[in-house]
BALOBA-1460 file (C-alpha; in Angstrom, 3 decimals):
// residues 277
<rec num="1" residu="m" x="14.427" y="20.041" z="6.764"/>
<rec num="2" residu="v" x="11.095" y="21.763" z="7.452"/>
<rec num="3" residu="k" x="8.229" y="19.929" z="9.028"/>
<rec num="4" residu="s" x="5.042" y="19.964" z="6.976"/>
<rec num="5" residu="l" x="1.489" y="18.682" z="7.256"/>
<rec num="6" residu="v" x="1.892" y="16.934" z="3.918"/>
<rec num="7" residu="k" x="0.465" y="13.402" z="4.062"/>
<rec num="8" residu="l" x="3.080" y="10.707" z="4.253"/>
<rec num="9" residu="k" x="3.112" y="8.425" z="1.225"/>
<rec num="10" residu="i" x="2.182" y="4.850" z="2.110"/>
<rec num="11" residu="g" x="3.691" y="1.869" z="0.329"/>
<rec num="12" residu="l" x="2.178" y="-1.595" z="0.557"/>
<rec num="13" residu="a" x="4.487" y="-4.562" z="-0.097"/>
<rec num="14" residu="l" x="2.653" y="-7.861" z="-0.595"/>
<rec num="15" residu="g" x="4.903" y="-10.897" z="-0.352"/>
<rec num="16" residu="g" x="4.787" y="-14.366" z="-1.844"/>
<rec num="17" residu="g" x="3.920" y="-17.624" z="-0.122"/>
<rec num="18" residu="g" x="1.416" y="-19.646" z="-2.137"/>
<rec num="19" residu="a" x="-1.917" y="-20.251" z="-0.410"/>
<rec num="20" residu="r" x="-0.574" y="-18.442" z="2.649"/>
<rec num="21" residu="g" x="-0.898" y="-15.295" z="0.544"/>
<rec num="22" residu="l" x="-4.619" y="-15.357" z="1.197"/>
<rec num="23" residu="a" x="-3.654" y="-13.766" z="4.520"/>
<rec num="24" residu="h" x="-3.195" y="-10.598" z="2.462"/>
<rec num="25" residu="i" x="-6.967" y="-10.398" z="2.095"/>
<rec num="26" residu="g" x="-7.553" y="-10.324" z="5.842"/>
<rec num="27" residu="a" x="-4.819" y="-7.745" z="6.366"/>
<rec num="28" residu="l" x="-6.175" y="-5.500" z="3.604"/>
<rec num="29" residu="k" x="-9.687" y="-5.722" z="5.053"/>
<rec num="30" residu="v" x="-8.371" y="-4.381" z="8.367"/>
<rec num="31" residu="l" x="-6.558" y="-1.516" z="6.640"/>
<rec num="32" residu="a" x="-9.675" y="-0.628" z="4.654"/>
<rec num="33" residu="q" x="-11.821" y="-0.634" z="7.803"/>
<rec num="34" residu="t" x="-9.321" y="1.738" z="9.398"/>
<rec num="35" residu="g" x="-9.403" y="4.086" z="6.410"/>
<rec num="36" residu="i" x="-5.774" y="3.502" z="5.472"/>
<rec num="37" residu="s" x="-5.168" y="3.265" z="1.734"/>
<rec num="38" residu="p" x="-1.813" y="2.849" z="-0.029"/>
<rec num="39" residu="d" x="-0.286" y="5.321" z="-2.447"/>
<rec num="40" residu="y" x="1.916" y="2.621" z="-3.979"/>
<rec num="41" residu="i" x="1.708" y="-1.162" z="-4.205"/>
<rec num="42" residu="a" x="4.360" y="-3.765" z="-4.981"/>
<rec num="43" residu="g" x="3.618" y="-7.467" z="-5.199"/>
<rec num="44" residu="t" x="5.561" y="-10.698" z="-5.534"/>
<rec num="45" residu="s" x="4.060" y="-14.050" z="-6.549"/>
<rec num="46" residu="i" x="0.576" y="-14.369" z="-4.980"/>
<rec num="47" residu="g" x="1.160" y="-10.848" z="-3.671"/>
<rec num="48" residu="a" x="1.275" y="-9.768" z="-7.320"/>
<rec num="49" residu="i" x="-2.196" y="-11.213" z="-7.910"/>
<rec num="50" residu="i" x="-3.729" y="-9.536" z="-4.878"/>
<rec num="51" residu="g" x="-1.758" y="-6.338" z="-5.423"/>
<rec num="52" residu="a" x="-3.015" y="-6.056" z="-9.004"/>
<rec num="53" residu="w" x="-6.583" y="-6.673" z="-7.837"/>
<rec num="54" residu="l" x="-6.277" y="-3.903" z="-5.247"/>
<rec num="55" residu="a" x="-4.525" y="-1.504" z="-7.629"/>
<rec num="56" residu="l" x="-7.366" y="-1.870" z="-10.143"/>
<rec num="57" residu="g" x="-9.867" y="-0.826" z="-7.475"/>
<rec num="58" residu="k" x="-11.691" y="-4.176" z="-7.506"/>
<rec num="59" residu="p" x="-13.754" y="-4.902" z="-4.334"/>
<rec num="60" residu="l" x="-11.992" y="-6.933" z="-1.679"/>
<rec num="61" residu="d" x="-15.178" y="-8.782" z="-0.747"/>
<rec num="62" residu="e" x="-15.389" y="-10.191" z="-4.290"/>
<rec num="63" residu="l" x="-11.840" y="-11.487" z="-4.009"/>
<rec num="64" residu="e" x="-12.601" y="-12.987" z="-0.614"/>
<rec num="65" residu="s" x="-15.699" y="-14.751" z="-1.955"/>
<rec num="66" residu="l" x="-13.728" y="-16.098" z="-4.913"/>
<rec num="67" residu="c" x="-10.992" y="-17.489" z="-2.671"/>
<rec num="68" residu="l" x="-13.425" y="-18.965" z="-0.158"/>
<rec num="69" residu="s" x="-15.037" y="-20.916" z="-2.988"/>
<rec num="70" residu="f" x="-11.854" y="-22.983" z="-3.291"/>
<rec num="71" residu="d" x="-11.016" y="-26.103" z="-1.373"/>
<rec num="72" residu="r" x="-8.007" y="-28.358" z="-1.900"/>
<rec num="73" residu="s" x="-9.813" y="-30.494" z="-4.475"/>
<rec num="74" residu="k" x="-11.059" y="-27.533" z="-6.485"/>
<rec num="75" residu="a" x="-7.650" y="-25.877" z="-6.303"/>
<rec num="76" residu="w" x="-5.979" y="-28.947" z="-7.771"/>
<rec num="77" residu="r" x="-8.587" y="-29.152" z="-10.549"/>
<rec num="78" residu="q" x="-8.298" y="-25.422" z="-11.227"/>
<rec num="79" residu="f" x="-4.530" y="-25.057" z="-11.200"/>
<rec num="80" residu="v" x="-2.822" y="-28.425" z="-11.700"/>
<rec num="81" residu="d" x="-2.012" y="-29.712" z="-15.179"/>
<rec num="82" residu="i" x="0.961" y="-32.011" z="-15.578"/>
<rec num="83" residu="g" x="3.637" y="-30.523" z="-17.797"/>
<rec num="84" residu="n" x="6.509" y="-31.866" z="-19.848"/>
<rec num="85" residu="p" x="9.017" y="-33.023" z="-17.187"/>
<rec num="86" residu="r" x="11.798" y="-31.719" z="-19.386"/>
<rec num="87" residu="y" x="10.593" y="-28.177" z="-18.685"/>
<rec num="88" residu="s" x="8.393" y="-28.063" z="-15.560"/>
<rec num="89" residu="f" x="6.224" y="-30.187" z="-13.267"/>
<rec num="90" residu="l" x="3.117" y="-28.257" z="-14.330"/>
<rec num="91" residu="a" x="2.190" y="-27.001" z="-17.784"/>
<rec num="92" residu="g" x="0.774" y="-23.765" z="-16.374"/>
<rec num="93" residu="k" x="-2.081" y="-23.534" z="-18.868"/>
<rec num="94" residu="k" x="-4.777" y="-23.774" z="-16.180"/>
<rec num="95" residu="v" x="-3.124" y="-21.115" z="-14.054"/>
<rec num="96" residu="k" x="-2.819" y="-18.866" z="-17.096"/>
<rec num="97" residu="k" x="-6.522" y="-19.306" z="-17.846"/>
<rec num="98" residu="f" x="-7.379" y="-18.445" z="-14.247"/>
<rec num="99" residu="v" x="-5.243" y="-15.298" z="-14.189"/>
<rec num="100" residu="q" x="-6.687" y="-14.222" z="-17.537"/>
<rec num="101" residu="s" x="-10.203" y="-14.690" z="-16.149"/>
<rec num="102" residu="i" x="-9.366" y="-12.178" z="-13.411"/>
<rec num="103" residu="f" x="-7.442" y="-9.523" z="-15.323"/>
<rec num="104" residu="g" x="-8.343" y="-10.094" z="-18.951"/>
<rec num="105" residu="r" x="-6.732" y="-7.410" z="-21.104"/>
<rec num="106" residu="k" x="-6.074" y="-5.004" z="-18.237"/>
<rec num="107" residu="q" x="-2.828" y="-3.051" z="-18.404"/>
<rec num="108" residu="f" x="-0.764" y="-1.321" z="-15.734"/>
<rec num="109" residu="k" x="-2.095" y="1.987" z="-17.055"/>
<rec num="110" residu="d" x="-5.584" y="0.880" z="-15.945"/>
<rec num="111" residu="c" x="-4.547" y="0.763" z="-12.280"/>
<rec num="112" residu="q" x="-5.941" y="3.364" z="-9.896"/>
<rec num="113" residu="i" x="-2.927" y="2.971" z="-7.588"/>
<rec num="114" residu="p" x="0.647" y="2.839" z="-8.966"/>
<rec num="115" residu="l" x="1.683" y="-0.818" z="-9.081"/>
<rec num="116" residu="a" x="4.954" y="-2.686" z="-9.461"/>
<rec num="117" residu="i" x="5.197" y="-6.455" z="-9.915"/>
<rec num="118" residu="v" x="8.413" y="-8.305" z="-9.152"/>
<rec num="119" residu="a" x="9.876" y="-11.150" z="-11.209"/>
<rec num="120" residu="t" x="13.351" y="-12.594" z="-11.705"/>
<rec num="121" residu="d" x="15.412" y="-12.798" z="-14.896"/>
<rec num="122" residu="l" x="16.361" y="-16.449" z="-15.273"/>
<rec num="123" residu="a" x="19.453" y="-15.602" z="-17.338"/>
<rec num="124" residu="n" x="21.245" y="-13.382" z="-14.843"/>
<rec num="125" residu="g" x="19.320" y="-13.739" z="-11.581"/>
<rec num="126" residu="q" x="18.488" y="-10.048" z="-11.464"/>
<rec num="127" residu="e" x="15.311" y="-8.626" z="-9.977"/>
<rec num="128" residu="v" x="12.902" y="-7.383" z="-12.657"/>
<rec num="129" residu="i" x="10.405" y="-4.696" z="-11.682"/>
<rec num="130" residu="i" x="7.482" y="-4.641" z="-14.125"/>
<rec num="131" residu="r" x="5.447" y="-1.434" z="-14.321"/>
<rec num="132" residu="q" x="3.930" y="-1.450" z="-17.778"/>
<rec num="133" residu="g" x="2.178" y="-3.689" z="-20.246"/>
<rec num="134" residu="s" x="-0.136" y="-6.622" z="-19.569"/>
<rec num="135" residu="l" x="-1.095" y="-7.332" z="-15.957"/>
<rec num="136" residu="t" x="-1.781" y="-10.961" z="-16.812"/>
<rec num="137" residu="r" x="1.687" y="-11.506" z="-18.240"/>
<rec num="138" residu="a" x="3.380" y="-9.714" z="-15.354"/>
<rec num="139" residu="v" x="1.464" y="-11.748" z="-12.770"/>
<rec num="140" residu="l" x="2.217" y="-15.025" z="-14.560"/>
<rec num="141" residu="a" x="5.922" y="-14.166" z="-14.561"/>
<rec num="142" residu="s" x="5.870" y="-13.302" z="-10.863"/>
<rec num="143" residu="i" x="4.192" y="-16.580" z="-9.843"/>
<rec num="144" residu="a" x="6.316" y="-18.858" z="-12.072"/>
<rec num="145" residu="i" x="7.961" y="-20.907" z="-9.300"/>
<rec num="146" residu="p" x="11.108" y="-22.426" z="-10.844"/>
<rec num="147" residu="g" x="10.591" y="-26.061" z="-11.748"/>
<rec num="148" residu="l" x="6.913" y="-25.987" z="-10.845"/>
<rec num="149" residu="f" x="5.772" y="-23.662" z="-13.649"/>
<rec num="150" residu="p" x="7.513" y="-22.856" z="-16.931"/>
<rec num="151" residu="p" x="9.279" y="-19.485" z="-17.232"/>
<rec num="152" residu="v" x="7.335" y="-16.659" z="-18.888"/>
<rec num="153" residu="q" x="8.877" y="-14.927" z="-21.869"/>
<rec num="154" residu="v" x="8.704" y="-11.139" z="-21.731"/>
<rec num="155" residu="d" x="10.435" y="-9.481" z="-24.681"/>
<rec num="156" residu="r" x="13.751" y="-11.377" z="-24.962"/>
<rec num="157" residu="s" x="13.913" y="-12.485" z="-21.340"/>
<rec num="158" residu="y" x="12.595" y="-15.548" z="-19.554"/>
<rec num="159" residu="l" x="11.183" y="-14.579" z="-16.168"/>
<rec num="160" residu="v" x="10.449" y="-16.669" z="-13.078"/>
<rec num="161" residu="d" x="9.027" y="-16.160" z="-9.588"/>
<rec num="162" residu="g" x="9.883" y="-12.801" z="-8.045"/>
<rec num="163" residu="g" x="10.376" y="-14.601" z="-4.753"/>
<rec num="164" residu="s" x="13.731" y="-15.800" z="-6.028"/>
<rec num="165" residu="t" x="15.105" y="-12.268" z="-5.618"/>
<rec num="166" residu="n" x="12.623" y="-10.221" z="-3.580"/>
<rec num="167" residu="i" x="9.967" y="-12.221" z="-1.764"/>
<rec num="168" residu="t" x="8.735" y="-9.268" z="0.346"/>
<rec num="169" residu="p" x="9.140" y="-6.251" z="-1.973"/>
<rec num="170" residu="a" x="9.480" y="-3.452" z="0.580"/>
<rec num="171" residu="s" x="12.492" y="-2.106" z="-1.310"/>
<rec num="172" residu="v" x="10.362" y="-1.742" z="-4.448"/>
<rec num="173" residu="v" x="7.703" y="0.524" z="-2.887"/>
<rec num="174" residu="s" x="10.584" y="2.439" z="-1.346"/>
<rec num="175" residu="q" x="11.870" y="3.099" z="-4.864"/>
<rec num="176" residu="l" x="8.388" y="4.186" z="-5.960"/>
<rec num="177" residu="g" x="8.408" y="6.948" z="-3.342"/>
<rec num="178" residu="a" x="6.804" y="5.496" z="-0.209"/>
<rec num="179" residu="q" x="7.807" y="7.017" z="3.118"/>
<rec num="180" residu="v" x="5.884" y="4.601" z="5.334"/>
<rec num="181" residu="i" x="6.102" y="0.990" z="4.187"/>
<rec num="182" residu="i" x="3.682" y="-1.703" z="5.340"/>
<rec num="183" residu="a" x="5.218" y="-5.029" z="4.330"/>
<rec num="184" residu="m" x="3.348" y="-8.328" z="4.468"/>
<rec num="185" residu="d" x="5.936" y="-11.035" z="5.031"/>
<rec num="186" residu="l" x="4.569" y="-14.557" z="4.538"/>
<rec num="187" residu="s" x="7.814" y="-16.335" z="5.251"/>
<rec num="188" residu="v" x="7.734" y="-19.424" z="7.403"/>
<rec num="189" residu="q" x="10.731" y="-20.009" z="9.618"/>
<rec num="190" residu="p" x="12.544" y="-23.126" z="8.389"/>
<rec num="191" residu="s" x="11.358" y="-26.103" z="10.429"/>
<rec num="192" residu="a" x="13.756" y="-27.937" z="12.704"/>
<rec num="193" residu="h" x="11.783" y="-31.122" z="12.185"/>
<rec num="194" residu="f" x="8.933" y="-32.710" z="10.284"/>
<rec num="195" residu="t" x="6.144" y="-34.793" z="11.781"/>
<rec num="196" residu="a" x="6.512" y="-37.198" z="8.861"/>
<rec num="197" residu="k" x="9.276" y="-38.120" z="6.442"/>
<rec num="198" residu="p" x="9.680" y="-35.222" z="3.958"/>
<rec num="199" residu="t" x="8.135" y="-35.813" z="0.553"/>
<rec num="200" residu="l" x="9.604" y="-34.531" z="-2.700"/>
<rec num="201" residu="f" x="7.242" y="-31.570" z="-2.560"/>
<rec num="202" residu="t" x="7.876" y="-30.628" z="1.091"/>
<rec num="203" residu="t" x="11.620" y="-30.987" z="0.556"/>
<rec num="204" residu="l" x="11.525" y="-28.580" z="-2.388"/>
<rec num="205" residu="m" x="9.291" y="-26.100" z="-0.566"/>
<rec num="206" residu="q" x="11.392" y="-26.235" z="2.603"/>
<rec num="207" residu="s" x="14.579" y="-25.638" z="0.628"/>
<rec num="208" residu="y" x="12.933" y="-22.763" z="-1.208"/>
<rec num="209" residu="t" x="11.808" y="-21.293" z="2.127"/>
<rec num="210" residu="i" x="15.373" y="-21.317" z="3.442"/>
<rec num="211" residu="i" x="16.637" y="-19.509" z="0.337"/>
<rec num="212" residu="r" x="13.838" y="-16.927" z="0.527"/>
<rec num="213" residu="e" x="14.598" y="-16.181" z="4.180"/>
<rec num="214" residu="q" x="18.027" y="-14.955" z="3.142"/>
<rec num="215" residu="s" x="16.468" y="-12.835" z="0.385"/>
<rec num="216" residu="v" x="14.082" y="-11.213" z="2.884"/>
<rec num="217" residu="k" x="16.940" y="-10.268" z="5.209"/>
<rec num="218" residu="y" x="18.929" y="-8.714" z="2.375"/>
<rec num="219" residu="q" x="16.063" y="-6.735" z="0.867"/>
<rec num="220" residu="l" x="14.910" y="-5.371" z="4.230"/>
<rec num="221" residu="s" x="18.435" y="-4.232" z="5.009"/>
<rec num="222" residu="r" x="18.280" y="-2.123" z="1.827"/>
<rec num="223" residu="v" x="15.131" y="-0.391" z="3.068"/>
<rec num="224" residu="k" x="16.514" y="0.247" z="6.540"/>
<rec num="225" residu="e" x="19.600" y="1.882" z="5.049"/>
<rec num="226" residu="k" x="17.305" y="4.558" z="3.585"/>
<rec num="227" residu="n" x="15.737" y="5.252" z="7.005"/>
<rec num="228" residu="h" x="12.190" y="4.656" z="5.807"/>
<rec num="229" residu="q" x="9.531" y="3.803" z="8.352"/>
<rec num="230" residu="l" x="9.131" y="0.085" z="7.809"/>
<rec num="231" residu="i" x="6.367" y="-1.880" z="9.529"/>
<rec num="232" residu="m" x="6.578" y="-5.638" z="9.036"/>
<rec num="233" residu="v" x="3.327" y="-7.612" z="9.290"/>
<rec num="234" residu="r" x="3.983" y="-11.315" z="9.844"/>
<rec num="235" residu="p" x="1.064" y="-13.753" z="10.189"/>
<rec num="236" residu="v" x="1.867" y="-16.813" z="12.294"/>
<rec num="237" residu="f" x="1.464" y="-19.918" z="10.136"/>
<rec num="238" residu="n" x="2.879" y="-22.593" z="12.458"/>
<rec num="239" residu="d" x="5.255" y="-24.042" z="9.843"/>
<rec num="240" residu="i" x="2.672" y="-24.444" z="7.073"/>
<rec num="241" residu="v" x="4.692" y="-24.935" z="3.888"/>
<rec num="242" residu="d" x="2.112" y="-26.439" z="1.522"/>
<rec num="243" residu="t" x="1.679" y="-23.995" z="-1.354"/>
<rec num="244" residu="f" x="-1.672" y="-25.550" z="-2.311"/>
<rec num="245" residu="q" x="-3.311" y="-25.639" z="1.121"/>
<rec num="246" residu="f" x="-6.427" y="-23.848" z="-0.131"/>
<rec num="247" residu="d" x="-8.630" y="-25.856" z="2.190"/>
<rec num="248" residu="q" x="-7.512" y="-23.418" z="4.920"/>
<rec num="249" residu="t" x="-8.492" y="-20.234" z="3.075"/>
<rec num="250" residu="a" x="-10.708" y="-18.911" z="5.870"/>
<rec num="251" residu="e" x="-7.980" y="-19.603" z="8.432"/>
<rec num="252" residu="f" x="-5.352" y="-17.775" z="6.366"/>
<rec num="253" residu="i" x="-7.624" y="-14.745" z="5.993"/>
<rec num="254" residu="k" x="-8.185" y="-14.742" z="9.750"/>
<rec num="255" residu="l" x="-4.437" y="-14.943" z="10.420"/>
<rec num="256" residu="g" x="-3.920" y="-11.944" z="8.128"/>
<rec num="257" residu="e" x="-6.524" y="-9.953" z="10.026"/>
<rec num="258" residu="e" x="-4.944" y="-10.811" z="13.369"/>
<rec num="259" residu="a" x="-1.450" y="-9.935" z="12.186"/>
<rec num="260" residu="m" x="-2.532" y="-6.548" z="10.851"/>
<rec num="261" residu="r" x="-4.496" y="-5.687" z="13.984"/>
<rec num="262" residu="r" x="-1.392" y="-6.388" z="16.068"/>
<rec num="263" residu="r" x="0.548" y="-3.846" z="14.014"/>
<rec num="264" residu="l" x="-2.156" y="-1.174" z="13.675"/>
<rec num="265" residu="p" x="-0.992" y="0.928" z="16.662"/>
<rec num="266" residu="i" x="2.518" y="1.130" z="15.190"/>
<rec num="267" residu="i" x="1.153" y="1.979" z="11.735"/>
<rec num="268" residu="k" x="-1.053" y="4.735" z="13.119"/>
<rec num="269" residu="r" x="1.850" y="6.246" z="15.070"/>
<rec num="270" residu="a" x="4.010" y="6.204" z="11.957"/>
<rec num="271" residu="l" x="1.327" y="7.929" z="9.889"/>
<rec num="272" residu="a" x="0.732" y="10.530" z="12.593"/>
<rec num="273" residu="k" x="4.253" y="11.868" z="12.228"/>
<rec num="274" residu="p" x="4.559" y="14.958" z="10.021"/>
<rec num="275" residu="a" x="6.300" y="14.574" z="6.706"/>
<rec num="276" residu="k" x="9.562" y="16.409" z="6.108"/>
<rec num="277" residu="i" x="10.124" y="18.427" z="2.981"/>
């Protein structure tokens, strides 16, 4: 192998985590201020929304302003519509309208940065990496939390939340060609206790968190086997599990900024190393 001055390819993996995903905005602001831009992006769940926004070249400050305009009440009005209990808790029509308002008819081919969005095939449990077609449909598939939202039909498959198979998609940007991977992991360590008796919602979210923790460990082991430079960025959420806690948007953004600043020295050292060709 010969050392070269060729720029290392940077992959950005944006994980899922509901409202906690707004931490992505703070982390991306820090990267932008430092002059670090990704060559590849992969997103799961809310990471798919923010990843698609970034890949299209849309301004981060517009996304921040949009998210800061939400509080818990507005979030419930904007996103919650009771569905047919035979299929899902929520109908998903309001969420679809919201995602369409952001991406409209945009396609993957319109992205300025190569993008992959992760979903899960409900029939066989396999990870589905979407790289073409409608951004709106891909995002809706990636955020379709099982039971909460109805599955999204893509061709002959029914797809659900990418977090079921790859909640922090570092392995996906590795496949795209990234040599240095910056992975935003929004996982919350399963709580040993609750301050109040668990509700139906917190029980479901806590159980889902436990399952996703195992997925994260497996997927990251795949990346490490390939000897890529992997930098994990983990905001500290203090056991926040409420997917709809949009009343803490500013706090989540701040936590994302703090987490990325803690990892900046490691990222800069990784990028300073010469590529090998």
